[in-house]
N, C-alpha and C positions, 0 to 999 in steps of 0.2 A: 398422300405420298404413294407412289406406285409400289406394287408388291416387290418388284426386283430391287428397287432402291432401299426398301425397308429391310429386305434380307441382307443386302450388302452392308447396311448400317449396323445391323445386329452382329454380323460376322466380324466387322472391324472393331466394334465395341467389345465383343467377347475376347478378341485377340489382345486388345489393349488391357483388359482386365487380367488376362493370363500373364501378360508380360509384367504388369505391375506386381502381380503376386510373386513372380520370380525375383523381381528387383527388390521386393520387400522381404525376401527370404532371410532368415537370421544367418549370421556368419557361422561357418562350421566350427564345431568344438572338438578338438583332438586330444588324445592322451597316449602315452606309452606305458605299458605294464612295468617296464624297467627302463630307467633312463641313465643309470650310472652303475658300472660294475668293474671289478678287478678280476681278471682271469688269466689263465696261462696258455701258452702256445699249444696248438693241437686240440684245444677245448672248444666246444660250440657255445656261442653266446646267443641267447634268444630273447626276443621281446615281441609284444603284440601292439601294433599300431591300430588304434580305433578312432573313428570319427563319427560324430552325429551331424547330419546334414539333410536338408530337404531337396537340395539340388546336387546330385552326384557329380563328381569330377574325377580328377586323376591324382596319383601319388608318385612323386619322384624322390628317389633315395640317392644321396650323394655321400661317398666315402672320403674321409680326410685322414691324413697322417700328420700328426703334429700341426694341425690346422690347415695344411696344404692339401688340395684335392689330389687324390690318388688316381692319376690318369690311367693306370694299368688295371683298375678294377672295372669290371663290366664294360659299359660303353663310355670310354673316356671319363670314367669316374662316377657315372650315374646309371641308375636303373629305374625304368618306369614300370610300375606294377599295377595289377588289377585288384581291387579290394572286393572282398566277399560280403554280400549282404547278410546281416544277422537279424533283420527285422527291425521295425520301429524306427526307420530312417537311420539305422546304425550300420557301419561298414567296418570290416577288420582286415588286417593283413598280418600273418604270422611270419616274422622275420628271423632268419638264422644265419649266423656267420661263424665260420671256424677260423680261429686265429692262426695265422701263418707264422713260419719261423721269422720272416722279415718284419713282423709286427712287434717282435720282442723289444721291451724297454721303450716303447713309444706310446703316445696317446692316440688311440684310434677313435675316430668319430664317425657317426652316421647321422646325416640330417634328413629328416622326413618332411617333405614339403608337399602339402595337399592344397590343391586349387579346385574349388567347386565350379559348377557350371556358370556361375555369375562372375567368375574371376576373383572371388574372395579367397584369400590365402591364409593358411595357418601352418606353423612349423613346430616340430619337436626334435630334440636332439638326444642321441644315445652316445655316451662317452665310455670308452673302454680303456682301462689301464692294463696294458698287456705285459705279462711277466714271462720270462723264459722258464719253460717247464723243465722238470728233471729229465724227461725223455730227450729234449733238445740238447740239454747240457751233455748228456751221455753220448748221443750219436754224433755230436759235432766234433768229437775228438777221438783219438786212440788212447788207450789206457794201459799202463804197466802196473802189474801187481808188485807192490813194494813192501808189503807187510802182511803177515798172517799170524795173529796172536791168539793163543789158547787162553781165554780170559776166565774160564770157570775153575781154574786152579790157582792156588796161591803159593808162590808168586806166579804171575802170568808168564807164559812160556812162548817164545817165538817158534812157530811151526812152519816157517817159510823155508822150503828146501832150496838148495843151491840151483837145482835144475828148473826151478820156477822163477828165478830172479830175472830172467829175460823174456818171460811170457808177456805178450802184448795182446790185449783184447780189443776187438773192433765190433761194437754194437751199432748196427745200421738202422736208419730211419724206417726201413720196411720190415723191421722185426727180425731180420736174419742177423746172425753174428758169427764170428770166427775167432780163433785163437792162433797166434803165431808163436811157436815154441822156441824160436831162436836157435842158438847152437847148443843149448843145454837141455835138450828134451829129456823128460822123465821117462821111466820104463814103460808106463801105460799110456803115454800120450799117443793120440791117434786111434785109440780104441773106441772113441765115440764120434758120432756125426752131430755137429751142433746145428740144431734146427731153428729155434726161435727164442726170443727173449721178450719180456714185457715188464712194465712197472704198473702197479695199480693206480687208479685215478687219484686216490688220496696220497699217493707217493710214499706209502709205508711199506710196501712189499715189492721186492725185485725177484723175478723168476727167470731162470734159464732152463730151457728144455733141451735135452740131448737124447740121441738114439744110439743104442749099441750097434756097432758095425757088424758084429758076428751073429747076434741073436735078435736084433731088431727091437729090443726092449726100450721103452720110453721112460726116461727118468727126469724128474723135475727137481731142480736145486733151488730152494726158496730161501731168500734172505730178508731180514728186516733192514730197512733203510735207516742208517744212522744220520747220514748227511750226504748231500750231492751239491757240489759247487764246481766252478771251473777249475779249481786247484786240486780238488780231492773228492774221491768217492769212498765212503766208508759203509760197509755192509756187515751185518752180523748173521751168522748161521748157527742153528742148533743141530747138533749131530748126535746120533745114537751110537755109542761106543760100547754097549753092553756085551757085544760079541767078544770083546777082549777081556771080559771078566772084571772083577773088582780091582781097583776102586772106581772104574769107569762107569758112567751112568748114561741114561738115554737123553740127557739134557746138557751135554757138553757144548760150550759156546765158543765160537771162533769169530774173530773180527778181521775182515779183509780190508786193506787199504790200497787204493789205486791212485796213481798220479798220471797226468797227461804226458804223452811223449811228443805231441805236436800242438 
């Protein structure tokens, strides 16, 4: 056999062996660190997609809402991503999604479809049960103060002043807020600039920040969250009344109840 023909034969044989090795590559094995979760709007849901493969390929993620593809997400409902090599023929992708207001009370799904270089496919699914958060409930409506009860005395005493009965609170999604005093404004209404509000992630504390108009002092009014529903917000505040002398204490408790006006 002539040298040139021998070299050509070796090259073809080597290529055939290489192709055969690729064809014989095992199917990719994939996993998600989390595949089912219940979470609230405004919260981030994370999971790690990992795959073991000897023939790297591509990952396509598809979002669904109640099993229908969400065409408004990314590119017509899908997103192609690059996986990071972590060694030993393993690749990973850290996925994060922040639940939107429109996701509330729906089943949100993400399909992770990985196809290796040989066309072998493996899929994993993340299911999210999305619940309306307290924040969304609060900023989705305007609220009227309908009750303020002094509950650390027996019997309980209503402390809602007539000038407060038409106060309407608007807590916005960007953390700003305002109070409309209506036609019955109290004496000191308008003495504060209302700057921002927030509720803790565990939804146990509600805080309103305000700034004095004249001295610029910043005050935080902190409340314990008793309940937040579409029909009612109930907050409890501990107030120090020792400046008024006995029998008042530093732990007088007041419960505020708000109902929606829209």
